[in-house]
N, C-alpha and C positions, 0 to 999 in steps of 0.2 A: 395775617394768614388765618386760615380756618381749616379744620380737619373733618373729614367725612368718610364713613365706611360705605362701600358699595358691594352688593352681591354680584359676582361675575358668573355668568352662565356660559357653558360651552367649553370650559377648560378640561383637558384630558391628561396632560402630562407636564413634566418639568419645563419643556420647551414652550408650552402654552403660557405658563407663568412668566417665563422670560420674555415672551412676545408681548403680553399685556403690559408688563413692567416697562419694557422698552418703549412702547407706544405712549404710555403715560409720562415717562421721563422726558420724552421729546416734546411734550406739550408745554407751551408758554404759561399755561394756567396752573401747571403742577410744579410745586416746589420739591415734593418728595412723595414717593409711592412705594407701598409694600403689598405684594400680591401673594396670597396663600392658597395653595392647591387644596389642602385638607379642609379648610373652612370655606373655600370658594368665595373668598372676600378680598377686596382691595381696600387698604387704608390709605387715603389720599390727603396730603397736606397741600392746600391750594391757596392762591392769592385771594385776597378779600373780595376783589371785584369780579372774580370768576363765577360762572353759573354751573350748577350741577349738570345741566343739560350738555355743557361743553365736554365734561368728563365722559358722560354717557356716549356722546358722539365719537370721541377719541377711541373708546373701547369697541364700539360698533365697527368703526373703520378698520380696527385690527382684526375683526372677524368674530367678536364675542359680544355677549349681551351684558348690560349693567343696569342694576336697579338700586336706587338710593336706599341704604339700609337704615330706615327710621320707622317710627311708630306708624306713620301714615301709610307706609308701604308694607307693613308687617303681613297683612293678609295676602297682598299681591305676591310677596316673596314666597310665602308658604304655598300658595296655589301654583306658582311657577315651578317650585321644587317638586311638588307633588305631581304635576303634569310631566315634568322631565323624567321623574322616577318611573311613572307608569309607562311612558313611551319607551324607555330603556328596557323595562321588564317585558313588555309585550313584543318588542323587537327581538329580544332573546328567545322568547317562547316560540314565535312563528319561525324564526331562523333555525332553531333547534328542530322543530317539527319537519322542516324541509330538508335539513341536513342529515337527520337520522337515517332515512332510507338510503342515502348515498353511502353512509358508513356501513350499513347492513349489506349493500351491494358489493362494497369493497371486500368485506369479510367473506361474502358468499363466493366471490371470485377466487379468493385465496384457498378456501376449503372446498371449492367445487360443489356448492349447494345450488343445484340448478333451479330449484323452485323460487329462489330469491335473486337469480341472475338478472331479472328484468331491471332491478335498480342499478345494475352496473352498465346498463345500456347507455352509450354516450348521449343519445338524444334525450333520454329520460333525465339524465344528470344535468343536461343543459337546461331543461324546463324547470328542474328543481333549484338549480344554482342561480339562475338569473334573478329571481326576486330577492334572494338573499344578498346577492352582489350589489344590486342597484336600488333596491327599496330599503331593506333593513340595514344595508351597509352604506346608505346615502350620507349618513352623518360623517363618515370618514372622508368622503369626497369633498363635502362642504368645508370641513376643517382643513383638508390639504390645500384646497383652492385658496382659502383665505391666508393660510400660512405662506404659500408660495407668492401670492399677490404682495405680501409684505416682506418679500425677500428673506423668508425664514423657512424653517422646516421643523415639523413636530411629529408626534406619534402618528397622527392621522396620515401624514405623508408616507410613513413607512408601511402602515396597514393598507392604505389605498394602493400604493405602488406594488406591494408584495402580492396582494390578492388579485389585483388586475393582471399582473404578469401571469399568475397561475390560471386565471380565467381565460385570458386571451390566447395563451399558448395552447390550452386545451381545445379552444374553439378552432384556432387556425391549424395547428399541427395535428390535432386529433381528429376533429370532424372534417375539416376541409381537405387536409392532405393525407388522411388515412393512417397516421402513425398512432396506433392505439395506445402505445406506451406513454404517449404524451398527454393522454386524457387525465387531468387531475382536477376536475370540477369540484370533487369532494374536498380537496385541499383548500380552495378559496372559500367555499361555503363554511366549512368547519372552523377555519381560522377566524372568520367574522363572528361565528357563533361563540367561539371561546373568548374572543375579546369582549363581546357583549356580556358573557357570563362573568368575566373578570370585573367588568365595570359595575355589574349588579352587586357582586360580592364586596367591591370597594365601597359602594354606597351604604350597604348594610353595616360594614365595619366602621365607616366614618361616623355613623350615628352613635356607635358605641364609644368612640373616642370623645364625643361631645357629651357623654353621660353626666358629667359634673354639672353642666348647665341645665340639662333636662331634669335632673333630680332636684335641683333648686327650684325649677319652675313648676314641676308637676304637683307639689304639695302646698302651693300657696293658697291661702284662704280666698274665697270669692266674696264672702260676707263677713260682717263684724257685728258684735253686740255694742251698739252705741248707747251711752248713758246720757240722756238729756231730759230736761223738765221732770227730773226725779223719776224717770221710768226708762226701761231698757227697750231699745228699738233695733231690729235687725236691718242693716243697711249694706248696700254694695260697697266693697272695699275701696273702689276708685273714687268714691264720693267723699271720703274722709279727709279732713284737713288737720294741720298741726294744731295742737292744744285741745282738741276734742277728747272726751273721756270715753274709754272703752272698758267693758267687762271681759275678763278672760277666765273661763271656768275650768275646773279640773278635767283633764283629758283633752283639752283643746290646745291647738298651736297658737302661739302669739301671732296675731295677724299683721301687726306693724310694730316698728320700734317704739317702745313706750318707756315712760318713767313711772314706777309704781307710786301711787299716791295713797293707797290704803290696801292692807292685806299682806299676807306672807305665804309663800309657796316654794316647793322644790321644782326645779326645772331641768328637763333633759335637753341640753343644748348640743348634743353630739353631732347633729346634722350640720352645725356651723363650726364647731371647734374640734370635732373628732374625739372628744373626751366623754367616756361613758358614764362617769360618776356625776350624779345630779348635783346641781348647785342651788343653795337656798338664797332667795332674794326677798328683800323687805322694802318697806316704804323708803323712797329716795333712790332706790337702785334702778339701774337701766337694764332692760331686757330687750334683746334683739328679736326681730321677726324670725319665726321658724322654730324657736325654742318651745318645748311642749310642757304645759302646766301639768304637774303630776298629782297635786293633792290639795289645792286650795282655790278659793275665789279671790281674785285680785281686781283692783280698779287701777287703770293706768292712763296717763296723759300721753297723747301721741307726740312723738319727737320728730319723726320723719314720715312723709307720705309714701305711697307705694313706689313712686319713681325714684325717691331718694333713700329708700330703706337699706338696711344692711345687706339683704339678699340682692337687691338691685345693684348695689355697689360691688358686691362679690361677683355677680354675673358680668358686670362691666369690666371688672379687673381681669377676669378669666379671658373674656373676649379680646381685651386689649393685649394681653400676653400672647394669645394665639395669633393675633394679627401682626405681632412684631416679628421681624426677620432676624434670627440670631446670626452672629458672626459665622458660625460653623456652616450655615446655609450657603454662604457665598461661594464656598468650594463647589457645591453641587450646581449652583447657578453658572459658574464658569465652565464646568464640565458639560452641562446640558446645552450650552450655547454652541459648542463645537461638536457635540456627540453625534447628532443626526447627520450633519455633512460628512463626518468621518465614516459613519456606517454606510452612507450612499457610495462613498469611494470604495470601501471594502466590498460592497455588493457588486460594483462595476468590475473590480479586479477579479472577484470570484467568477463572474459571468465570462469574462474574457479568457481566463486561464482554464476554466472547465471546458469551454468550447474548443480551445486549442488542443487540450489533452484528450477529450472524448470524441470530438467531431460531431457531437450530438447536442443540438440546440435545446431540445426539451429537457435534457439532464442539466444543462447549464442554467436554464430558467428555473428549474426546480431548486437547485442549490442556492441561486440568487434569492428566490422567494423565501427560503428558510432563513437566510441571513437577515433579510429585511424584517421579517416577522419577529424573530427572537430579540431583535435589538431595540424594540420599543422602550423608551425610558420612563414608563409610568412610575415604576417603583422609586426611581431617583427623586421624583418630585414629591413623593409621599414620605420619604425616609425621615426628614427632620420635623415637618409640621405635625405628623401623627404622634410622634414621640412627645412633642411639646404639648399637644392637646391633652394627652393622657397624663403627663406629669403635672400640668396646671390643675387638672381635675383631682389628682391624688393629693396635691398640696392643699387644695380647697377643703377636701374631706378632713384634713388635719388642722384646719384653721390657718393655713399659710396661703395668702393670696398673692400670687406672683403677677405683677403688672407688666414686667418687661422680660421677655423670653431670654434676653441676654443674661439676666440674673441667674438663670438656671445653668448657663454655661460658665459664668464667672465665679459663682459661689464655691466651686470645687478648687479654685485657685487661690482662695483667701488664705493669707498667712497671719493676719492680725485682726482680731475682732475688738472694736472700740465701743465701749458702752458709755452712754450718758448716765449720770447717777440718778437724779430725781425723776421719778416716773418711769424709769427703766429698770435699774437695779433695785431702787426703793419704790415703795408704793406711792410716794408723794404725800403720805399721811404720817402723822406723828403719834407716838404712844408714850404714856407717862412711864418713865423708867425709875424715877426715885422722888420721894418727898421727904424733906428733912425736918418738917415741923410736926405739930400734934394733929390728931384726927379732927379735933374741933376747929382748928385753924384751916385745915384742908377743906372742911365743909364751907367755911366762910369764903375761901378763895373760889371754890367751885360755884357757889351761889352768885358771886359777882361776875365770874367769867361766863355764866350761862346767858348773860345779856349781850355778850360780844359775838361777832361773826368771825373772829380770828380763828384760823385753822387749829391753833394750839388749844383754844378754848373748848373745842368739841371733844377733846380728849379728857376733859376734867368733869364732865357732867355726871352727877350722881342722882340718886332718888330722894335724898334728904336735903333739899334746898331750903335755905333760909330767906326770910323777907329782906329785900334790898331796896334802899331808897337813895335818891340823889345820885344816880349813876351818871358818870361822865367819862368820855374818852379823851385822852390826851394824845394828840397826833404824834406818831413816831416814838412814843414813850410807853404808853400802856393805858390804864384806866384807874378811876377812883370811885368809891361808893360808900354808903353808910349802912351799917347793920347795927340795930339797937342803939342808934345815935352815935356810934363810934365810926370815925373815918378810917378807911383802909385804902392802901395803894397796892396795885398789882401791875407789874410791867418789867421793863428791862433795867440794866444796870444804870443807865442815864437817869431814869425816873427815881431810882433809889438814891442816887447821888444828889438829885434835886432836893430830896427829903433829908439829906444829911446822913444817909446810911451808906457805909462803905461795904461793897461786896466784891467777891472774887469771881471774875468771868471764867467760863470753862469752854471747852470745845463743843460741848453739847448745847442745844437750845434750852434756855431756862426762863422761867417766870419767877421773879422775886416778889415776895408778899410781905407787907409790913404795915405798921401803924405808927403815927408820930415819927419818932426817929429810931424805932425798934424793928429789926428784921425778924419776922415770925416763921419764915420757912422759905425753902427754895424748891420749886417743882422743876425737875429736869426731864427733858424729852429727848427721844432719839427717833430717827427716821426708821420706819418699818421696812426691813429688807424683804424683798419678795421671796417666798419659800423655795422657789426653784433656782434662785440666783447662784448660790454657792455650788450646787450640783452641776449647773450648766457650765460655769467657768471651769470647774474641775474636769468635766468631760471634754471641753475644748482643749485643755492642756494635754489630756491623754491623746488627742488627735494630732498633737504637735503644733497647735495653733496658739500664738501669743495673744494675751489679752491686755486691755488698757481701760482705765476709767477716767472720764472727763467730767468736771463739775465746776460750776460757778461758785461753789462754797469755798470756805477756807480749808487749808491743808489739814487742820486738826479734825474738823468734821468729816472730811474725806477719809482720814486715817481710821476713824471709829468705824465707818462702814466697811472699809477694806479689811479690818480685822475679822469680819464675818464672812466676806466673800473671797478674799485673797486673789485679786487680779494681779497681773504681772507688774503693772506700773500705774501711777496715779498722777494726773495733772489737775491742780486746783486753780481757782481764780480764772477759769476759762470762759472768756466771752464767746458769743456765737461765732465771731470772726476767727478767734483763736482756735476754736474747735474745728472749724473748716480747714484752717491752715495745718493743724496736726493731722487731720485725715489725709489731706493732700500730700503731706510730707511722708506719710507712712506707706510703705510698699504693700500692694495687694491688700488694701484695708476694707473690711466690712464695718459700716457704722450702724449701731443700733441705738435708736432714740425714740422720743415720744411723738415724732412726726410733725411737730409744730415749731417749738423753739429750736429744734436741731435741723431745720429744713435745709439750710445751706450745707451743713456737714453731711447730711444724708445724700444730697445730690452730688457732693464732691467725692464720695467713696466709690470704690469699684462696685460694691453692692450696698445699697442703703436699705435698712430694714426698719420700718416704723412700727412701734407698738400700738396696736389698735385697742382702745379701752373706752368704756363709758359710751356716751352718745356721739362722740367724735372719733371716727375711725381713721381720720387723717389720711384719706385715700390719695390726697395730692402729693404726699411726701414719700420719698423712697421708691425703690424698685419692687419691694416686697412689703406687704402689710400683714401682721400677725394678729388675729382676733381671738386667740385662745385664752382661756382663763389662766393657763400656765404658759404664757407666751415665750418666756426665755428658753424653756425646754425645746421650743421649735427651732431655735437657731441651729442646733446640731442636726435636727431633722432636715432643715433646709440644705445644709451642706451635704448630708447623705443623699438627699433627693437629687441634688445637682450632679453628684458623682454617678449615680445610677442612670440619670437621664442622658448624660454625655456618653456613657458606656453603651446605652441602648441605641443612640443615634449612630455610633460607630458600627454596632451590630447591624443596624438597618442598611447602612451603606454597603456592608459586606453582602447582605442578601440581595441588595439592588444590583450589585456588580457581578456577583458570582455566576448568575445565570448568563450574563453577557460574556464574561471571561471564558467560561466553559462552552457556552452554546454557540457563539459566533464561529470559532474554529471548527466545531463539529458540523455546523451547518455548511460552512464553506467547503469542507471535504466530503459533503454528501452523506454524513453519518447521522443526520437529523432530518427526519421527515418534516415538511412544513406544518403538518397537523400537530406534531409533538412540539414544534417550535412555538406555535400559537399557545399551546397548553402551558409550556414553560414560561412564556412571557406573562400570561395571566397569573400564574402561580407566584411569580416574582412580586407582583403588587400585593397579592393576598398575604404572602409570607411576611412582607414588611409591616403590613397593618396588624397582623396577628402578633408579630414580635413587639410592636408598640403596645398593644393591648395587655400583654403579659406584664408590662411595667406597672400597670394599675394594681397588680396583686402583690407588689413588693411591699415590704415593711420599711417604714422610715422612722 
């Protein structure tokens, strides 16, 4: 199978989404499809032998357009969106220009302002309303035709039917039959104008919901300072390859992911991690694209090219989450699939009952028009995706990259958070916690260990190293070397036993140091616990969430770490398979791991959270990746964000439905003018989008 994203053009409401999804699902080439109204994209999983053109044809047959969402089509997509936005804007402008005189004429008739009564003349209204109905409102007829052709119904059907009823009843009963009370050309024209206004407002608001991606894109460097042949050359960023050397000066953004090979500086990485406090980076440290160099010149080796950089992966993760259809959306999909047909039945009943009661067909048509217009389910299709877009952007601002939108829904239901130990609760590095010998012997040990690549050796390096000769490594045991002609041994208990030295093993990791058959000292090491680990676990307990730690280490080593962090329970000697089994057996579990060794456990959890660190952000693992310097603190932030997002989606559904629940009965009983019905319908979409945008101001 293969997965491809397509930009879908022409969608207007939840029923359009349902229609495109239905068409894609019916195709033999498609294994799975997810269509999103807010992003106007479809994520399609298709068979290996299928062509993109087949998918495009399926979408076209359903009445919509499709463009392959890739680099080759980036300009085409941008131009298509720009063209559609311009057409929509000018359609509204001209429609409003023609509709305004009719509104003025209506007000003039009410207040008997004779100088403006010319605009209330039925013939003048016909001339003004006709272009609005059939030129600027043509998009609704096209959409309605394609929907009905595919045995479906969408917002376009309701708008086209409602405004056509108002237009034709005015023409037939007003102009031809002389019933002046039946003339409602302004209703059809103003309704179309208001719907177009609503669509323009939606477009503008949708751009704001995508602010996270735009903000990541807009500040990306276009050129870099490439260091080659002992000189600095300015080069386009897209020409740079892995392992080339760059200069980053004070005040500049890091243009690509790099490893510092010389220099030291403070960096503001708030655009990536959400943390305002600058971090100091030195030789050997990784710096992600987008961090700002505050105070020094550094030289760095390129780790990732532009397409694979941290920001590119962040953008990909955000878009992936926004393209995911969360489980909560299924309710809206089910409702939207039956909503329009139900509305059409209600409109028919309204027409029949009103006609029977009033004996006036123009009144019956007016009430029917109001029902049709206020029922448009635009807001229903925007309720979930707009909230997801804003939430994923808010998460990204705080270094929380949400890859699967379902994680936003599921995180609030987490009852147990399971942590891997090494690389998650601990830094994966060791620090010297105790030395039992003399300072002179420690210098000898440090001098010998300086020749080793073992992780423990790096914790022993000092500035006063002695000359070492005849250095040798003994596999699985340690090493031996000479200082001033004297042979020394440094290693584990087995090496000491080989030398006839009896030692006592401890729970901590140790290096034993001796010469001949004499033990000179023991260097004891402990894993560095991350500074935010204990506070994070304590905060989870306050929220009523249980905690657990899994480790492949022995129980004694795990106990030493747990004394500092105090998780609820510990499981030692845990293989990757056992970790996955524990996660599966634990109800409503969130797994937090380093994203590589714990990949099976991460994918087995209700929510998998990968700790992104160094040059490997482990984007493949888990539903969420955290790239913050204080990553563990973001676990509680993720849970809070989940609760706020789900609450916001519920609020959006309220706003989407309240207009219909209140408006349809009012329209059916003639208490809602078609013009006000159109205004209410447009406001419902805008209110849902504004509601979602407010989520972006929440603190997590």
